Structure formats: C-alpha cells, structure tokens
N, C-alpha and C positions, 0 to 999 in steps of 0.2 A: 296598356298594361301588360307586363310580362305574363305569360301563361305557363311558366315553369316554376316549380317550387325550388327555392334556393337551398333547402336542406336535403330533401330526398330526391330531387330531380324529376318528380312526377310532372308529366306534360300532357298535351292533348293526345287523344287516340281516336281513330276513325272507326265507324261502324255503319250499320244500315238502319234506316227508319222504316218500320213496317206498318202499313195501314191495315184497317179491318179487311180490306179487299186483297191483302197480301201484296200490294204494290211496294216496290223497293226503291228508296232514294238514299243517297249517301248523306251522312250526318257526322258531326264532330262531338265527341264527349270531352268536355273541358273540366279540369279539376277546380275545386272550390278554393280559390287562392285569395288571400288578403294581404294588404301591405301592413306590416307590423314592425315594431322595434324588437330586435333580437340582440342578445349579447354574444359576440363572436370574438374570441381571443381577448376577453376582458374589455372590449370596446362595444358600446351600444351603437348599432347600425340599423337602418331601415331595410327590410328585405321582404320579398314576396314569399309567403309561407302558406302551405295548404293546411286546411283545418285539422287533418289527421295528425300532422306534425305539431300543431298548436296544442292539441289535446294530449299528445304524448309528452310534451315539454312541461305541461302543468302538473302531470303526475310526478315528474322528477323533483319538483320544487317542494 
C-alpha cells in the first residue's frame, strides 16, 4: 500500500522512540491513509488519501 497521500503529499517521517529508561531507537511515523474513491477532474478514481484530507473534503460538500 502506498504511504503517501495523493492530495496533500503527506508521507512517512522519521523520529526516535524513547523508553522509560531513555533508550533511543529509530522509528517511523506513518500517516493514516485509506484507499477511497475521489472525484478528480470530473472522473471518479480510487486514490490513497489521508484522514485529514477526507475530513476537509467532507466539510466542502
């Protein structure tokens, strides 16, 4: 599954995971992406969209 939003381009970002003992290990923050049907240029297509863009598009309707 694609990990990039097709509308805003949001993708994975890297960071650190910190334990209670302050040990550091690398981790990946992934966006909440779903495969949905989107109308682009008058045609309905399936695309990977993050939930923030889904929420914004519902407000426009």
